[in-house]
matplotlib code that plots the C-alpha trace (Angstrom):
import matplotlib.pyplot as plt

x = [139.0, 141.1, 140.1, 139.7, 137.2, 134.9, 132.3, 128.8, 126.9, 123.9, 123.0, 124.0, 124.3, 121.7, 123.3, 121.0, 119.0, 117.1, 113.2, 110.4, 108.6, 109.3, 110.6, 110.8, 113.5, 114.1, 116.4, 117.1, 117.9, 118.3, 114.6, 115.8, 118.2, 116.3, 115.5, 119.3, 120.3, 117.6, 118.4, 121.9, 121.3, 119.2, 121.8, 123.8, 127.4, 128.2, 126.4, 128.1, 131.6, 130.7, 129.2, 131.3, 134.7, 135.4, 132.9, 131.0, 129.6, 126.5, 128.6, 130.8, 127.1, 125.7, 128.7, 128.6, 125.3, 125.7, 128.3, 126.6, 127.1, 123.5, 125.3, 127.8, 127.3, 123.6, 121.7, 119.2, 116.9, 114.1, 111.0, 108.1, 104.6, 105.8, 108.2, 111.3, 114.0, 115.0, 117.9, 119.9, 122.9, 125.6, 127.5, 129.7, 131.7, 135.7, 136.9, 140.7, 141.3, 143.1, 140.3, 137.4, 134.9, 135.2, 132.5, 132.1, 129.1, 128.2, 125.2, 123.1, 119.9, 118.0, 117.7, 114.1, 114.3, 117.3, 116.8, 114.4, 117.0, 117.6, 121.3, 121.0, 118.9, 120.6, 123.6, 121.7, 120.2, 123.5, 124.7, 122.4, 122.8, 126.4, 126.5, 124.4, 126.5, 129.1, 130.9, 133.8, 134.8, 133.0, 134.5, 133.4, 135.7, 134.5, 135.9, 137.0, 134.2, 131.4, 130.5, 126.9, 128.5, 131.4, 128.5, 126.5, 129.7, 130.8, 127.4, 127.9, 131.3, 133.4, 136.9, 137.7, 141.1, 141.6, 144.3, 144.2, 141.0, 140.2, 138.6, 137.9, 135.9, 136.1, 133.6, 134.5, 130.8, 129.6, 128.7, 124.9, 122.8, 119.0, 117.7, 119.9, 118.7, 114.8, 115.1, 116.2, 114.0, 110.9, 112.0, 112.6, 109.5, 107.7, 109.6, 108.8, 105.3, 105.2, 106.7, 104.3, 101.1, 103.0, 102.8, 98.9, 98.0, 99.8, 98.3, 94.5, 95.4, 96.0, 92.9, 91.0, 92.7, 91.4, 87.9, 87.7, 89.1, 86.0, 83.6, 84.8, 85.3, 81.5, 80.6, 83.1, 81.8, 78.2, 79.0, 80.9, 78.0]
y = [90.3, 92.9, 96.7, 96.8, 93.9, 95.6, 97.0, 98.1, 95.7, 98.1, 98.8, 98.6, 94.9, 94.5, 95.5, 93.2, 96.2, 97.4, 98.3, 96.1, 99.5, 102.0, 104.9, 108.3, 110.3, 113.5, 116.1, 119.1, 123.0, 125.7, 126.2, 123.1, 125.0, 125.2, 121.8, 120.6, 122.6, 121.3, 118.0, 118.4, 120.3, 117.2, 115.0, 113.8, 114.5, 111.0, 111.4, 114.6, 112.7, 110.0, 111.9, 115.1, 112.7, 114.9, 116.6, 119.4, 121.9, 124.0, 126.7, 124.3, 122.7, 126.1, 126.6, 123.9, 124.0, 127.6, 126.9, 123.7, 124.3, 123.3, 124.2, 121.5, 119.1, 116.9, 116.7, 113.9, 113.6, 111.4, 113.3, 112.1, 113.3, 116.4, 117.4, 116.8, 115.9, 112.5, 111.5, 112.6, 112.4, 114.5, 113.4, 115.8, 116.1, 116.2, 120.0, 118.4, 118.7, 115.4, 113.8, 115.1, 111.8, 110.8, 111.7, 111.5, 110.0, 111.1, 110.2, 110.9, 109.4, 111.2, 108.6, 107.8, 106.7, 104.2, 100.4, 101.2, 101.1, 105.0, 104.9, 101.7, 103.6, 106.7, 105.1, 103.8, 106.9, 108.8, 105.8, 105.9, 109.7, 109.4, 107.4, 109.4, 112.5, 110.2, 109.6, 106.4, 106.2, 107.0, 107.5, 107.3, 108.4, 107.1, 106.6, 103.0, 102.8, 104.1, 100.1, 101.0, 103.2, 100.7, 97.6, 99.8, 100.4, 97.0, 95.1, 97.4, 95.8, 98.7, 98.0, 99.2, 100.3, 101.0, 103.4, 103.6, 105.6, 106.2, 104.1, 104.9, 103.1, 103.3, 101.8, 101.8, 102.4, 101.6, 104.0, 105.1, 103.3, 103.6, 102.0, 104.0, 107.2, 106.2, 104.9, 107.8, 110.3, 107.8, 108.1, 111.4, 112.3, 109.9, 111.7, 115.2, 114.4, 112.3, 115.8, 117.9, 116.2, 116.2, 119.8, 120.2, 117.3, 119.7, 122.9, 120.9, 120.4, 124.0, 125.2, 122.7, 123.5, 127.6, 126.2, 124.5, 127.1, 129.6, 127.2, 127.0, 130.7, 131.4, 128.7, 129.7, 133.3, 132.2, 130.3, 133.1, 135.7]
z = [137.0, 135.7, 135.5, 131.9, 131.4, 134.5, 131.7, 132.7, 130.3, 129.6, 133.3, 137.1, 138.6, 141.2, 144.6, 146.6, 147.6, 144.8, 146.0, 145.0, 143.3, 140.8, 142.3, 140.0, 139.9, 138.3, 137.5, 139.7, 138.9, 140.7, 141.9, 144.0, 146.2, 149.4, 149.0, 148.6, 151.3, 153.8, 152.8, 153.1, 156.1, 158.4, 157.7, 160.5, 161.6, 160.6, 157.7, 156.6, 157.3, 155.1, 152.5, 152.1, 153.4, 156.3, 159.3, 157.0, 159.1, 158.5, 156.5, 154.8, 153.2, 153.0, 150.4, 148.5, 147.7, 146.5, 144.4, 142.7, 139.2, 137.1, 133.5, 133.7, 136.5, 136.8, 140.2, 140.7, 143.8, 145.4, 146.6, 148.9, 149.3, 151.1, 148.1, 150.6, 149.1, 150.5, 148.3, 145.9, 143.9, 142.4, 139.1, 138.9, 135.2, 135.1, 134.1, 133.8, 129.7, 130.3, 131.4, 129.4, 129.7, 133.1, 135.9, 139.7, 141.8, 145.1, 147.2, 150.0, 152.0, 154.8, 157.9, 157.3, 153.6, 154.3, 153.6, 150.4, 147.7, 146.9, 146.7, 144.1, 141.9, 141.9, 141.0, 138.3, 137.1, 136.9, 135.2, 132.5, 132.1, 131.8, 129.3, 127.3, 128.1, 126.7, 130.1, 129.7, 133.5, 136.4, 139.5, 142.9, 146.3, 149.6, 153.2, 153.4, 156.1, 153.7, 152.8, 151.7, 149.3, 148.7, 148.0, 145.6, 143.5, 143.8, 142.9, 139.4, 138.6, 139.9, 140.6, 144.3, 145.3, 149.2, 150.4, 153.9, 155.5, 151.6, 149.2, 145.1, 142.8, 139.0, 136.3, 132.7, 130.9, 127.5, 125.3, 124.7, 122.5, 121.6, 124.9, 127.1, 125.2, 125.4, 128.6, 130.4, 128.4, 129.6, 133.2, 133.3, 132.0, 134.3, 137.2, 136.5, 136.0, 139.6, 140.7, 139.1, 140.2, 144.0, 143.4, 142.7, 145.9, 147.8, 146.6, 146.4, 150.5, 150.9, 149.1, 151.1, 154.3, 153.9, 152.9, 155.9, 158.0, 156.7, 157.2, 161.1, 161.5, 161.3, 163.5, 166.2, 166.0, 166.4, 169.4, 171.1, 170.4]

ax = plt.figure().add_subplot(projection="3d")
ax.plot(x, y, z, "-o")
ax.set_aspect("equal")
plt.show()
C-alpha cells in the first residue's frame, strides 16, 4: 500500500494488544514532573535504550524530564491505584517551520505493567489529540529491534521504513471531526475524575492509618505501665 493511502480512518486499528477493560489516560503537566522522573529512572538499561535510542543514564533522563515543554508538547499517563505512573507517552510537536503540522510519538511502560495494552492505548490517545490539534502526520522513530513499538505502528496502518538499526514510521492523520473532539473531552474528564478519586482514596487511607496508630498508642502505653 502506498504511503499516501495509509490514512487513519477515525481511530487506531487493533494492534492485537487492546485491554479487555477501559483504562483512564490523563494529560500531564508540570505538577507530574516527579512522577515522570521516577517512572523513567525505574526503567532498566535495556528499556531506556529502546525508549531513547541510546544508553540513557540517570543524568540524561533528568535533563530530559526537566527539559519537557508542557506549553508546546503533550504528555499522557496511566496511573495505578498508588498514583504511580506506570506508562506514559510524549507527543512532541515539530518546531521546524517547514513541517508545522507534524508530531513525534514516544512511549514507555513499566515492567510491571507490560502485557496490558497500555502502549496501544497511549498511542490511540495521542493520535486523537494530535488530530484535534491539526496534526496531519505522526512520526515514530524507533530502533528496529523495538518490535513492540513497531507492531503498534504497523497495526495502526503506519508505513514503516527501516534503515539499518533504526526504523521510522509515519502515519497520515485525518482532520478532526465532532466525534474526535467530543470523545477526547469525555475521556480526559473521565481520566481526571479517576485520578482525583485515587488521590482522595490515598488521603483517606492516610487518615485511617493515623487514627489506628492513635488507638494503638494508648493501649501500648497502658500495657507498659
